[in-house]
C-alpha positions as CSV (number, residue, x, y, z in Angstrom):
1,X,-0.1,-0.1,0.0
2,X,1.2,3.5,-0.8
3,X,3.0,5.3,2.1
4,X,1.9,9.0,2.6
5,X,5.1,9.7,4.6
6,X,7.4,8.4,1.7
7,X,5.4,10.2,-0.9
8,X,5.2,13.4,1.0
9,X,8.9,13.2,1.7
10,X,9.6,13.7,-2.1
11,X,8.0,17.3,-1.7
12,X,9.7,18.0,1.6
13,X,13.0,17.3,0.0
14,X,12.1,19.9,-2.9
15,X,11.1,22.5,-0.1
16,X,14.5,22.0,1.7
17,X,16.5,22.1,-1.7
18,X,14.7,25.4,-2.6
19,X,14.3,27.0,0.7
20,X,15.6,30.5,-0.2
21,X,13.5,30.7,-3.3
22,X,10.5,29.8,-1.3
23,X,11.2,32.2,1.4
24,X,11.2,29.4,4.1
25,X,13.8,28.3,6.7
26,X,15.1,25.0,7.5
27,X,16.3,24.3,11.0
28,X,18.3,21.2,12.1
29,X,17.8,20.5,15.8
30,X,20.1,18.9,18.3
31,X,18.4,15.6,18.2
32,X,18.7,15.4,14.3
33,X,15.2,16.3,13.5
34,X,14.3,18.8,10.9
35,X,11.9,22.0,11.3
36,X,10.8,23.9,8.2
37,X,9.5,27.3,9.1
38,X,6.9,28.4,6.4
39,X,5.6,31.5,8.2
40,X,6.7,31.9,11.8
41,X,9.8,33.9,11.3
42,X,9.8,34.0,7.5
43,X,7.3,35.4,4.9
44,X,6.7,32.2,3.1
45,X,5.4,32.5,-0.4
46,X,2.6,31.1,-2.8
47,X,4.7,28.2,-3.9
48,X,5.7,27.4,-0.4
49,X,1.9,27.2,0.2
50,X,1.4,25.0,-2.6
51,X,4.0,22.6,-1.6
52,X,3.2,22.8,2.1
53,X,-0.6,21.7,1.3
54,X,0.6,18.9,-1.0
55,X,2.6,17.5,2.0
56,X,-0.5,17.9,4.1
57,X,-2.2,15.7,1.5
58,X,0.5,12.9,1.8
59,X,1.9,13.8,-1.6
60,X,-1.2,12.1,-3.2
61,X,-2.8,15.1,-4.7
62,X,-2.1,17.9,-7.4
63,X,-2.0,21.3,-5.8
64,X,-2.1,24.6,-7.7
65,X,-3.1,28.2,-7.3
66,X,-5.6,29.8,-9.8
67,X,-5.1,33.7,-10.1
68,X,-7.8,34.9,-10.1
69,X,-10.4,32.4,-9.0
70,X,-13.8,34.0,-10.1
71,X,-16.6,33.6,-7.6
72,X,-18.9,36.2,-9.3
73,X,-18.8,38.8,-12.0
74,X,-17.4,41.5,-9.5
75,X,-15.4,39.3,-7.0
76,X,-12.3,37.4,-7.9
77,X,-9.5,36.2,-5.6
78,X,-6.6,33.8,-5.8
79,X,-7.7,30.2,-5.0
80,X,-6.3,26.9,-4.3
81,X,-7.1,23.9,-6.6
82,X,-7.0,20.3,-5.4
83,X,-7.2,17.0,-7.4
84,X,-6.8,13.5,-6.0
85,X,-7.4,10.0,-7.1
86,X,-7.0,8.7,-3.5
87,X,-9.3,11.0,-1.5
88,X,-10.0,8.8,1.7
89,X,-6.2,8.2,2.3
90,X,-4.9,12.0,1.2
91,X,-7.6,13.8,3.1
92,X,-8.6,11.8,6.2
93,X,-5.5,9.6,6.3
94,X,-3.1,12.5,6.2
95,X,-4.6,16.0,5.7
96,X,-7.1,16.0,8.6
97,X,-6.3,17.9,11.6
98,X,-6.7,15.0,13.9
99,X,-3.6,15.4,16.2
100,X,-3.6,17.8,19.2
101,X,0.2,18.2,19.7
102,X,0.6,19.5,23.3
103,X,4.0,19.5,24.9
104,X,5.1,21.6,27.7
105,X,4.0,25.2,26.7
106,X,3.8,24.2,23.0
107,X,0.5,23.4,21.4
108,X,-0.5,23.0,17.8
109,X,-3.1,21.3,15.5
110,X,-1.2,18.5,13.8
111,X,-1.8,17.3,10.3
112,X,-0.1,15.4,7.7
113,X,1.3,11.9,7.2
114,X,2.8,11.3,10.6
115,X,-0.6,10.9,11.7
116,X,-0.8,7.7,9.9
117,X,2.0,6.3,12.0
118,X,0.8,7.5,15.4
119,X,-2.8,6.7,14.4
120,X,-4.3,9.9,15.5
121,X,-7.2,9.2,15.8
122,X,-7.1,5.5,15.6
123,X,-10.8,5.1,14.6
124,X,-10.2,7.1,11.4
125,X,-7.8,4.6,10.1
126,X,-10.0,1.7,11.0
127,X,-12.8,3.3,9.0
128,X,-10.9,4.0,5.9
129,X,-8.8,0.8,6.1
130,X,-5.4,2.3,5.9
131,X,-2.0,2.1,7.8
132,X,1.4,3.4,7.0
133,X,4.7,1.6,7.9
134,X,7.4,4.2,6.8
135,X,10.6,4.8,8.9
136,X,10.1,8.5,8.7
137,X,7.5,10.9,9.9
138,X,6.4,14.1,8.5
139,X,3.9,16.4,10.4
140,X,2.5,19.8,9.6
141,X,1.8,22.2,12.5
142,X,-0.6,25.0,12.5
143,X,1.3,27.2,15.2
144,X,2.9,30.6,15.5
145,X,5.7,29.2,17.4
146,X,8.4,26.7,16.3
147,X,8.6,23.3,18.1
148,X,11.9,22.4,20.0
149,X,13.7,19.2,20.6
150,X,11.0,18.0,23.2
151,X,8.2,18.3,20.7
152,X,10.1,16.5,18.0
153,X,11.1,13.9,20.3
154,X,7.4,13.3,21.3
155,X,6.4,13.1,17.7
156,X,9.2,10.5,17.1
157,X,8.1,8.5,20.1
158,X,4.4,8.5,19.0
159,X,5.3,7.5,15.3
160,X,8.0,4.9,16.5
161,X,10.7,6.3,14.4
162,X,14.2,7.8,15.2
163,X,14.3,11.7,16.0
164,X,16.5,12.2,13.0
165,X,13.8,10.8,10.6
166,X,11.1,13.4,12.0
167,X,10.3,16.5,9.8
168,X,7.8,19.2,11.0
169,X,6.4,21.9,8.7
170,X,5.1,24.9,10.5
171,X,2.9,27.7,9.4
172,X,0.7,30.0,11.6
173,X,-2.9,30.6,10.6
174,X,-2.0,34.3,10.2
175,X,0.4,33.7,7.4
176,X,0.3,33.4,3.7
177,X,1.2,29.7,3.8
178,X,-1.3,29.2,6.5
179,X,-4.2,30.9,4.5
180,X,-3.3,28.7,1.5
181,X,-3.2,25.3,3.3
182,X,-6.5,26.0,5.0
183,X,-8.1,26.7,1.7
184,X,-6.5,23.5,0.4
185,X,-8.7,21.5,2.9
186,X,-11.8,22.2,0.8
187,X,-12.2,18.5,-0.3
188,X,-11.2,17.2,3.1
189,X,-13.9,19.3,4.7
190,X,-16.3,17.2,2.6
191,X,-14.9,13.9,3.2
192,X,-14.6,14.6,6.9
193,X,-18.5,15.6,7.0
194,X,-19.4,12.3,4.9
195,X,-17.6,10.2,7.5
196,X,-18.2,11.9,10.8
197,X,-21.5,13.6,10.5
198,X,-23.3,11.7,7.7
199,X,-21.7,8.2,8.3
200,X,-21.1,7.5,4.6
201,X,-18.5,5.1,3.4
202,X,-15.7,7.5,2.1
203,X,-13.9,4.5,0.4
204,X,-16.6,4.6,-2.2
205,X,-15.2,8.2,-3.2
206,X,-12.8,7.3,-6.0
207,X,-11.9,10.7,-7.3
208,X,-12.3,14.3,-5.8
209,X,-11.4,17.8,-6.7
210,X,-12.1,21.1,-5.3
211,X,-11.2,25.0,-5.3
212,X,-11.4,27.5,-2.6
213,X,-10.4,31.1,-2.1
214,X,-7.2,32.1,-0.2
215,X,-8.5,34.3,2.7
216,X,-6.7,37.5,3.1
217,X,-3.7,37.3,5.6
218,X,-4.8,38.6,9.0
219,X,-2.1,39.3,11.7
220,X,-4.7,38.5,14.4
221,X,-4.8,34.7,14.9
222,X,-8.4,34.5,16.0
223,X,-9.7,36.6,13.1
224,X,-7.3,34.6,10.7
225,X,-9.0,31.6,11.8
226,X,-12.3,32.8,11.1
227,X,-11.6,34.1,7.7
228,X,-9.7,30.9,6.6
229,X,-12.7,28.8,7.6
230,X,-15.0,31.0,5.8
231,X,-13.0,30.7,2.7
232,X,-14.1,27.0,2.5
233,X,-17.5,27.3,4.3
234,X,-18.7,30.1,1.9
235,X,-16.5,29.9,-1.1
236,X,-15.3,26.3,-1.4
237,X,-16.5,24.2,-4.3
238,X,-16.0,20.5,-4.4
239,X,-16.5,17.7,-6.9
240,X,-16.7,13.8,-5.8
241,X,-16.9,10.9,-7.9
242,X,-18.6,8.1,-6.1
243,X,-19.0,4.5,-6.9
244,X,-22.4,3.9,-5.4
245,X,-24.3,0.9,-4.2
246,X,-28.1,0.4,-4.4
247,X,-28.8,1.4,-0.8
248,X,-26.9,4.9,-1.4
249,X,-28.9,8.0,-1.9
250,X,-26.5,10.3,-3.4
251,X,-29.0,13.0,-4.0
252,X,-29.6,13.2,-0.2
253,X,-26.0,13.2,0.4
254,X,-25.5,16.2,-2.0
255,X,-28.1,18.1,-0.1
256,X,-26.9,17.4,3.4
257,X,-23.2,17.9,2.7
258,X,-22.7,21.5,2.1
259,X,-22.2,23.9,5.0
260,X,-25.4,25.7,4.4
261,X,-27.2,22.5,5.5
262,X,-25.8,22.9,9.1
263,X,-27.4,24.5,12.1
264,X,-26.0,27.9,12.7
265,X,-25.1,28.7,9.1
266,X,-25.5,32.3,8.0
267,X,-22.8,34.2,10.0
268,X,-18.8,34.6,9.5
269,X,-17.4,31.9,11.5
270,X,-15.6,34.3,13.9
271,X,-19.0,35.4,15.1
272,X,-20.4,31.9,15.5
273,X,-17.1,30.9,17.4
274,X,-17.3,34.0,19.6
275,X,-20.9,33.3,20.5
276,X,-19.9,29.6,21.4
277,X,-17.6,31.1,23.9
278,X,-14.5,30.0,21.5
279,X,-15.5,26.3,22.3
280,X,-15.3,24.2,19.1
281,X,-17.5,21.5,20.7
282,X,-20.4,24.0,21.0
283,X,-20.4,24.4,17.0
284,X,-22.3,22.0,14.9
285,X,-19.5,20.0,13.2
286,X,-21.6,19.7,10.0
287,X,-20.8,23.5,9.5
288,X,-17.2,22.4,8.5
289,X,-17.9,21.6,5.0
290,X,-17.6,23.3,1.5
291,X,-20.1,25.7,0.3
292,X,-21.1,23.8,-3.0
293,X,-20.9,20.1,-3.7
294,X,-21.3,18.2,-7.1
295,X,-21.7,14.5,-6.9
296,X,-21.1,12.2,-9.9
297,X,-22.4,8.8,-9.5
298,X,-20.1,6.5,-11.2
299,X,-22.5,3.5,-11.0
300,X,-25.6,5.3,-12.7
301,X,-24.0,8.3,-14.4
302,X,-26.1,10.7,-12.5
303,X,-25.1,14.0,-11.3
304,X,-26.3,15.8,-8.1
305,X,-25.6,19.3,-6.8
306,X,-26.1,20.8,-3.3
307,X,-25.2,24.1,-1.7
308,X,-24.1,27.3,-3.2
309,X,-21.3,29.8,-3.0
310,X,-22.3,32.8,-0.7
311,X,-20.4,35.7,-2.0
312,X,-22.0,38.3,0.3
313,X,-20.9,36.2,3.5
314,X,-17.5,35.8,2.0
315,X,-17.1,39.6,1.5
316,X,-18.5,40.4,4.9
317,X,-16.0,38.0,6.6
318,X,-13.1,39.3,4.4
319,X,-14.0,42.9,5.1
320,X,-14.7,43.9,1.6
């Protein structure tokens, strides 16, 4: 079976070799582990965001940036494009932010291939029937602070690899790379909702593609989190190619999958989060989904569509 860590390593090597051109920095720690700063103490770049996103997806997707990405006749903004022929593994087996990395005073949401070695969370890998056996681990961390030796030792231990074989890519939400990689979760938000909220077998999704606008970079981390989530919730468009069975109702799936089908839809995410006392668990998890969904039933040839791009809410969120 394909290894998300080994596939992603090809992109990590490319980032290390071209660090100066990408406006990123590479740090070798005392334990031999490698930290790639893509936005904490450096500016990053569009290309760095593309590559970072591809690493998040375990190297199993094509990632590009469309400039501009038209959302309406009078509103265009750079957008991230994702295409993958292994959607369950690339999005849920790698990209999903399923690992809360907390060591000492360091905390970050962990994504990327290392999760498949540490099984974070284990039930996800049971549900998609995937496991990785690589001897190296690559983790992406959404943080405004670079991890130290203690964090990298922790990741190595959880992944059962040597510290010198651990690579961490770091980008704050409030950075260009952060905005890009979160927009790049547009396909994953849909597969996540299929599995977690709608209990649909994501292994039936054979191909997937998506596009989402890149939120304006905001130096305020909390506001940046709101804008980057809204980029997908109000502007993300996804396409899923599903090999259905007789029991599957893909019309209903297309209707329930978009963010607009969730309770609480209708306000920028920052406002919803604030009303929930900044507690994610008080927010309907069905809201974390793309704005518009198109499903192609590979068994019958039928096409189903649900949701819509909400330009007005996107403009409100972005401050336009």
